[in-house]
C-alpha positions in Angstrom: -13.0 6.9 -2.9 -14.8 4.6 -0.5 -16.1 6.1 2.8 -13.4 6.6 5.4 -13.8 6.5 9.2 -10.5 7.2 10.9 -11.6 5.2 14.0 -12.3 2.1 11.9 -10.5 2.7 8.5 -10.8 -0.9 7.2 -14.5 -1.4 8.1 -15.0 -0.6 4.5 -13.9 -3.8 2.7 -13.5 -1.9 -0.6 -11.0 0.5 1.0 -9.1 -2.4 2.6 -8.9 -4.3 -0.7 -7.7 -1.1 -2.5 -4.9 -0.5 0.1 -3.8 -4.2 0.0 -3.9 -4.2 -3.8 -1.6 -1.2 -4.0 0.8 -2.6 -1.5 0.9 -5.9 -3.4 1.6 -4.1 -6.7 4.3 -1.9 -5.4 7.7 -2.6 -7.1 10.6 -2.0 -4.8 13.7 -0.9 -6.6 15.9 -3.7 -5.1 13.3 -6.4 -4.6 10.5 -5.9 -7.1 7.1 -7.0 -5.8 7.0 -8.6 -2.3 4.1 -11.0 -1.6 1.8 -9.9 1.2 2.1 -12.0 4.3 0.0 -11.0 7.3 1.7 -11.0 10.7 -0.4 -11.7 13.7 -3.6 -12.6 11.9 -5.9 -11.3 9.2 -6.8 -7.6 8.8 -9.3 -6.1 11.2 -11.5 -3.0 10.8 -8.8 -1.1 12.7 -5.4 -2.3 11.4 -3.3 -5.0 9.8 0.3 -6.0 10.2 2.4 -7.2 7.2 5.6 -9.2 7.3 7.7 -7.8 4.5 10.9 -9.4 5.7 13.9 -7.1 5.6 13.2 -4.3 3.2 15.5 -1.5 2.3 13.7 1.6 1.0 16.1 3.2 -1.5 16.4 6.8 -2.4 15.1 5.9 -5.9 11.9 4.6 -4.3 11.3 7.9 -2.6 12.8 10.3 -5.1 10.9 13.5 -6.0 8.9 14.0 -2.9 5.5 12.5 -2.0 3.8 13.4 -5.3 6.6 11.9 -7.4 7.8 9.0 -5.3 7.3 5.4 -6.5 4.9 5.0 -3.6 2.4 7.3 -5.3 2.9 6.1 -8.9 0.0 3.6 -8.5 -2.3 6.3 -7.3 -1.5 8.6 -10.2 -2.0 5.8 -12.7 -5.4 5.0 -11.2 -6.5 8.6 -11.4 -5.4 8.8 -15.1 -7.5 5.7 -15.9 -10.8 7.2 -14.6 
């Protein structure tokens, strides 16, 4: 995992790209993948705002707690590949 500074979390461009890639690949149950559109400018070393439109997070998206939710599936797949 790239270095992480909680005061400037996205100073590390590799970490920023990793986070954005995972968000871009996430498959919402009702919508599938949603293209990333930045709201109020490009990412900074502190934060970024995404405009995802109206998104309804379903029970299926979050089922099974944090380790089993669809939000963490990408992280588990990445760990299995290494």
